[in-house]
N, C-alpha and C positions, 0 to 999 in steps of 0.2 A: 469573544469577549468572553472573560470568566471573573471570579470576584479578585486574583490576585494575579491574573497572563492578561495582558491587554497586547494589538498587535493590530497596528494601524499599518497602513498598505497602499501604494496607489498607483498608477504608470508616471516614470517619471524619464521622459525623455527629449524635455526640456528642461530652463529653464525655468518656467510654469509651474510645473512638476514640482520640482525642489521648493517651491515658494507654498505650492499650495501643501505639500508633508508636512514642512516645517510650521505652517499655520494651525497644520492638529495638532500638533508635539502640544503650540501655548498654548491652544485649549484645552488640553489634556492636564496643563500646568497651572492655568487658571480654575479646570476646576474642580482638580486636588486641594488648591490652597483657598477655596471657597466652601469644600463639605471637609474641614481638617485632615487630610488625607494624605499623608505624604512619602512621595517615590523617590524607589532606591536605585539613585545614580548609575551605583557602579552594574544593577544586574540589568539596565538596558545598553539593548546596543541594537546597532543599522545594517541588515545585509542588505547588499541588492543580487538580484537575480535577474542574467542575460544570457544566451547562448554564446552571441556573436561578441562584437570585439567589445574592451572593455565600457564599461555601467559608468553611465555620467557620476561621478564625484561631487560630493557637498558635504561638509559639515553640516549635521544638525544636532540644536543647542535646544539642552535644557534651562531649566530657571539655571541664575548664576553662573550665564558664562559654561557652562559644563557641557562638554562638547562629544556628544554621541562613540563610543568605541564600534568600532567599522569590523566584522568579522565575516570570513568565508563558510564556514561550517557549521547548522546550528541546528538543535535538534528539538525537533518541535511537537508534543505529544507523542514521543516517544518515536518519529521518524526524524531520521537524518535527513537533510538539503544541504545543499550547496546550490554555487550561482548558478553553476549550469541546468541544474535541477538532474543531473543524474544519478541512478542509484546506487553508483558503484559502493561511494562509500557506506551508504545505508546494510547493501550487500554482506561487504566484507565486516562491519560489524554485527551485525545477525549474526553471521553462518561462525563468527568468531566467539558466538557467546556461544552458541551453540553447540559448537563441538567440546566446545573445556564443558559444561552439562553433561552432554552424551557421556563426556570420559567419567567424570563425578558417579554416573548411573550407574554404569557397568565397575568400576570399582566396588559401589555401593548393594553389587546384590550378587556378589560373587557365591553368597551361600543357597541363591536362589535354585530351587528344585524345578519349577515352571516356567518356563520363557514370556508366559501370557503379561505377568504383570511388570517385565521389562517393556514389553511390546505398550500396556499400557500408558507407563511412564517414561514414554514415547511423545505415546499423544499426546499426551497433556501439559509435556514440561517443555521437551523440546519443537517439536511442531511450531507452537502457537508463537516460538520466538519467528519463528522460517516464514509465517506465514501474517504478524502483523500487519494493519496498515496495507495491506498488497492490493487491494483498489487505487493503493495511490502513488504508488512507486513499482506497480507491476514492472519486470525488464520483459523487452522483447531480445535483446541481444545473447545468443547463443552460451556465451561464458558466464553472460550473467547466470542464465539457467543452471548450468554444468557446475557451477559453483554452492547455488540451492539445493540442490540436488544430489549432491557431492554429499551430504550429509546426512539424510537417508541413506544412499547409497552405501556407506562405510558402516552405519548403525545397522544394515539385514546383513553384511560380511562379520559384522562385530557379534551379531546373535547367533550366525552358522554354526559356530563348537557348540550353542547350550542346545541345538538340536542336532547334532553329531556329526555334522559335516568337518571338514578344516577350513582357516578364514583364506583360502585364495576360491575354495572349490565350491561354497555356498553358491545353491541355487537362485540368485536373487529374485527372479521373476515369478520360481514356485515358493520360494518364504513370504514375499509380496502379498501374494493371491491370497497365502492362507490367512496373514494377518491382517488381511483387508487394506491393506497399505496404495494409494494412487498416488501415482507421478506426483510433483511436487505444481508443475504446472496445470497439469488440471485441475489440482484442487484451486490454483487462483484462480481457473477458469472461473469455475462453479465460482468461486466468491464473488468475482463478477456481476455474473447473473444473477444470484441473491439482491445484490445492493440493488442493481436496476429495477427489481420486481418490488424493492423496501423503496426507493425512491416514487416507482410510478405511482402506489398503494398511499405515500404521506407516512410510512414508515420511519420513514429519514426525512427531516424538514428541511429541505434545502430548494429553496422558491427559482434560485440562479438555476441552481443544474438542473431540477425540473422544466426551465424552460428553455433549456438548452437541446434536450433531445424531440427528435423527428420522427414524430409517425405516420403513417401513410395509408391508405385503402391497397390494398390489392386489387388489382385490373384484369390480370388474369390466373392462371392455373400455374405457373407455369415457379411463380416467384409468391410463395404465401408469407414471408417477412410482412411483419407490423411495425417495421422500423424503416425507414429511408436511409440507404446508404449513400454517405460519402465525397466526394472526391475530394482527395486528402494530394497535395502535390508532391511532400516530403515524408521521409520515412519518419521523423519526427513528430508529422502532424498525423500520419497514418496510427502509430502507437500513441498516440496523445489516450489521457484520460477517455475521456467521453467517446471518443471516436472508437478506442477499443469496445467501450460499453456496449454501443450500437452495434458493432461487430455480432459479438457473445452473444447480444437479447435478439437480433436478427437470425443467425440461425437457430436457436434455442427456441422463436415464438414459430416453429415449423414441428414441433414438439409439446411446446407447452402454452398455456393458459396463464399470460399475464394478470389475468385482473377479475379472475373467479376461483383463485386459489385463497386457503390459508396456507399461510407462512411456513404450517410444518411439513402440510399434503406438499406443498409449491417446492418443499427443501427436500425432501426423500426424491422424486420426480429428477431434481437436479443432480443430484448424487449421482441416479442411472446414467447422466448423459455423457458420452464418453469424443463429443468430438470438439473439436478447436482449430478456432478460426486464426 
């Protein structure tokens, strides 16, 4: 909830769910009327999220019998979501933006003698587009990972001629190592671990997420992880947000202290990790 942005959601699997959600809308309308606040009905929409068969359809109404417009793609705080919660639409959008900006950077830096400022521009302008909110939508399918990594690989090849190589013969791994570029999937893995650290230490205030973290006491020397492993019967649940965070934290907890580090110290140690599960 923000001053000008309110989201109402609930589990709608029966008519009782639709009635509860409609009542919530009525309560919001009544509150707005009592506090002399007017809703912009044209900006109010409804979206359904479900991976199986079609969602339960219902016409939700605001004041004056105005039926809310139903949409299939919604952008929420910079992250694009679809009914199946697949990251494909968001990845396609951010890679398109990043590629366009990449071309603009190279056209604008033709007179640059040093490649270092160009690398800094990529890190500060292009890479954040590819990584914003990745803890939410981090992909597990290979084609999605490759789609994101392609942008960085293209940048490396475009940087090659500034270093004396041709576009096709640029030694990608050597250039990445020289400028300190990590693979994007590894950077997303580091972001997962850092988010888990912030959640455990109260730097992210979300009791609901915090309550879903399973912490266990190790009983032997074979497994030193402090996060309980979950049994997932499907790929979708195995790669879901919290399961992904718990696996990342489980591997990292054998090398990192999640409870007795400052943020800066923990971030530095995370950056040195090269293990992804």
